C-alpha positions as CSV (number, residue, x, y, z in Angstrom):
1,X,120.1,149.7,207.5
2,X,118.2,147.2,204.6
3,X,120.1,144.5,205.5
4,X,119.6,144.5,209.5
5,X,115.9,144.6,208.7
6,X,116.3,141.6,206.3
7,X,118.7,139.9,208.7
8,X,115.8,140.8,211.1
9,X,112.9,139.4,209.5
10,X,114.8,136.2,208.2
11,X,115.4,135.4,212.0
12,X,112.3,135.9,213.1
13,X,110.4,133.6,210.2
14,X,113.6,130.9,211.2
15,X,112.4,131.4,215.0
16,X,109.0,130.6,213.7
17,X,109.6,128.0,211.7
18,X,111.3,126.4,214.3
19,X,108.7,126.9,216.9
20,X,105.8,125.1,214.7
21,X,107.8,122.4,214.0
22,X,108.8,121.8,217.8
23,X,105.0,122.3,218.3
24,X,104.0,119.6,215.8
25,X,106.6,117.0,216.8
26,X,105.8,117.6,220.8
27,X,102.0,116.1,220.6
28,X,100.3,115.6,224.3
29,X,99.4,111.8,224.4
30,X,96.0,111.9,225.8
31,X,94.2,109.2,227.6
32,X,91.0,108.4,227.5
33,X,88.6,107.4,230.4
34,X,89.0,103.5,230.4
35,X,92.7,104.0,229.5
36,X,92.9,106.6,232.9
37,X,91.0,104.3,235.1
38,X,93.1,101.4,234.1
39,X,96.6,103.2,235.3
40,X,94.3,104.7,238.6
41,X,93.7,101.0,239.3
42,X,97.7,99.4,238.8
43,X,98.8,102.4,240.7
44,X,96.4,101.9,243.8
45,X,97.6,97.8,243.1
46,X,101.5,99.3,243.3
47,X,100.3,101.4,246.5
48,X,98.4,98.8,248.4
49,X,101.5,96.6,248.4
50,X,104.1,99.1,249.5
51,X,101.4,99.6,252.6
52,X,101.8,96.6,253.4
53,X,105.8,96.3,254.0
54,X,105.3,100.2,255.7
55,X,103.0,98.7,258.0
56,X,104.4,95.3,258.9
57,X,107.8,97.4,259.9
58,X,106.0,99.8,262.1
59,X,107.3,102.6,260.3
60,X,105.2,105.0,259.8
61,X,103.6,108.4,260.6
62,X,99.9,109.7,260.6
63,X,99.8,113.4,259.5
64,X,96.5,114.6,260.2
65,X,94.6,117.1,258.7
66,X,91.5,117.1,260.5
67,X,91.0,116.1,264.4
68,X,87.1,114.8,265.1
69,X,85.4,114.6,268.5
70,X,83.4,112.1,269.9
71,X,80.8,114.4,268.9
72,X,81.3,115.0,265.4
73,X,82.9,118.2,265.5
74,X,85.6,118.1,262.9
75,X,88.6,120.6,263.0
76,X,91.0,121.5,260.7
77,X,95.0,121.3,261.9
78,X,98.6,121.9,261.5
79,X,99.7,118.3,260.2
80,X,103.2,118.3,261.9
81,X,102.1,119.2,265.5
82,X,99.2,116.6,264.8
83,X,99.8,113.2,264.6
84,X,100.6,109.8,265.4
85,X,104.3,108.5,264.9
86,X,105.0,104.5,264.9
87,X,108.7,103.3,265.1
88,X,108.7,99.7,265.9
89,X,108.0,99.2,269.1
90,X,107.6,102.4,270.3
91,X,104.9,104.7,269.5
92,X,104.2,108.7,269.9
93,X,100.2,110.5,270.0
94,X,100.3,114.2,269.9
95,X,98.0,117.1,269.2
96,X,99.1,120.7,268.8
97,X,98.2,124.2,267.8
98,X,100.2,127.1,266.3
99,X,98.0,129.5,269.1
100,X,98.9,128.4,272.3
101,X,101.8,126.6,274.7
102,X,99.9,123.7,276.1
103,X,101.0,120.8,278.1
104,X,103.7,119.7,275.4
105,X,104.8,123.5,274.5
106,X,103.2,123.2,271.3
107,X,99.3,124.0,272.4
108,X,98.6,120.0,273.0
109,X,99.4,117.0,274.4
110,X,102.0,114.3,273.6
111,X,101.7,111.0,274.8
112,X,105.3,108.6,274.1
113,X,105.2,105.1,275.0
114,X,105.0,101.2,274.1
115,X,103.0,99.5,271.1
116,X,101.5,96.4,272.7
117,X,99.0,94.0,270.9
118,X,99.4,94.8,266.9
119,X,97.2,93.2,264.7
120,X,96.9,94.3,261.0
121,X,94.4,92.8,258.9
122,X,94.1,93.4,255.2
123,X,90.9,93.9,252.2
124,X,92.5,92.7,249.1
125,X,89.2,93.4,247.3
126,X,89.2,97.4,248.9
127,X,92.6,97.6,248.5
128,X,92.8,98.8,252.2
129,X,93.9,98.0,255.4
130,X,92.9,97.8,259.5
131,X,95.3,98.5,262.3
132,X,94.6,98.2,266.0
133,X,97.3,98.1,268.8
134,X,97.2,99.8,272.2
135,X,100.1,102.5,273.2
136,X,100.6,102.5,276.9
137,X,102.1,105.7,278.1
138,X,103.2,107.5,281.4
139,X,99.3,109.5,281.0
140,X,97.4,106.3,280.0
141,X,97.1,103.5,277.9
142,X,95.0,103.9,274.5
143,X,93.5,101.8,272.1
144,X,94.0,102.6,268.3
145,X,91.8,101.6,265.5
146,X,93.4,102.5,262.1
147,X,92.2,102.4,258.8
148,X,94.0,102.7,256.0
149,X,93.3,103.3,252.1
150,X,95.5,102.2,249.1
151,X,95.5,105.9,248.3
152,X,97.5,106.9,251.8
153,X,94.3,108.2,253.3
154,X,94.3,107.3,257.3
155,X,91.7,107.4,259.8
156,X,92.7,107.0,263.6
157,X,90.6,106.5,266.4
158,X,92.0,106.7,269.9
159,X,90.4,105.7,272.5
160,X,91.4,105.5,276.4
161,X,90.4,104.8,279.5
162,X,87.6,107.6,280.2
163,X,84.5,108.1,277.9
164,X,86.5,110.5,275.0
165,X,87.0,109.5,271.7
166,X,89.2,111.6,269.1
167,X,90.1,110.8,265.5
168,X,92.8,111.7,263.2
169,X,92.2,111.9,259.6
170,X,94.8,113.0,257.4
171,X,98.0,111.0,255.3
172,X,99.6,108.4,255.9
173,X,103.6,108.6,255.4
174,X,107.2,107.1,255.8
175,X,109.2,108.3,259.0
176,X,111.2,109.6,256.3
177,X,108.9,111.4,254.3
178,X,107.5,113.4,257.4
179,X,108.7,116.9,259.4
180,X,106.2,116.4,262.2
181,X,107.8,118.1,265.5
182,X,107.3,116.5,268.5
183,X,106.7,118.6,271.4
184,X,107.1,117.7,275.4
185,X,106.2,114.5,276.5
186,X,102.9,115.1,279.0
187,X,103.6,114.2,282.6
């Protein structure tokens, strides 16, 4: 009995020394404010150049977290149902909701068509891009003005032939890194 207590005590002692040595050797390297700022700046510059290839390849999806109408009403939305998808010369605009059927089967409208008049401009100082293109669909002709920052935040304003305007606000993702669900085309 005494030897069993002794073995337990020595086992706990060895385990405690192991934890102390492990803790002293695994010191976290903490960056000061200036170093964190420089790391963030380098990450943003790298993202800026990645975005350049993504936008010029015409292969991305803007998943909206918010939709905003022409009056400034900002509504949180489901990102996998509310998106703008660009795949080379084709594009999709979709709004959707979990609370209704809508024209497209997912509580909103889906417009799919061909992309026309593609124009990109970049601002190397602000690490941002602006993109303008038109989408010709069966339900109308839409002009899209999109701004994208190096942190992948994007905002796209869509105007049509009518007086209305709708803005998608969210994140830009690659086609292969997205989980959007396309509803039926609205006719």
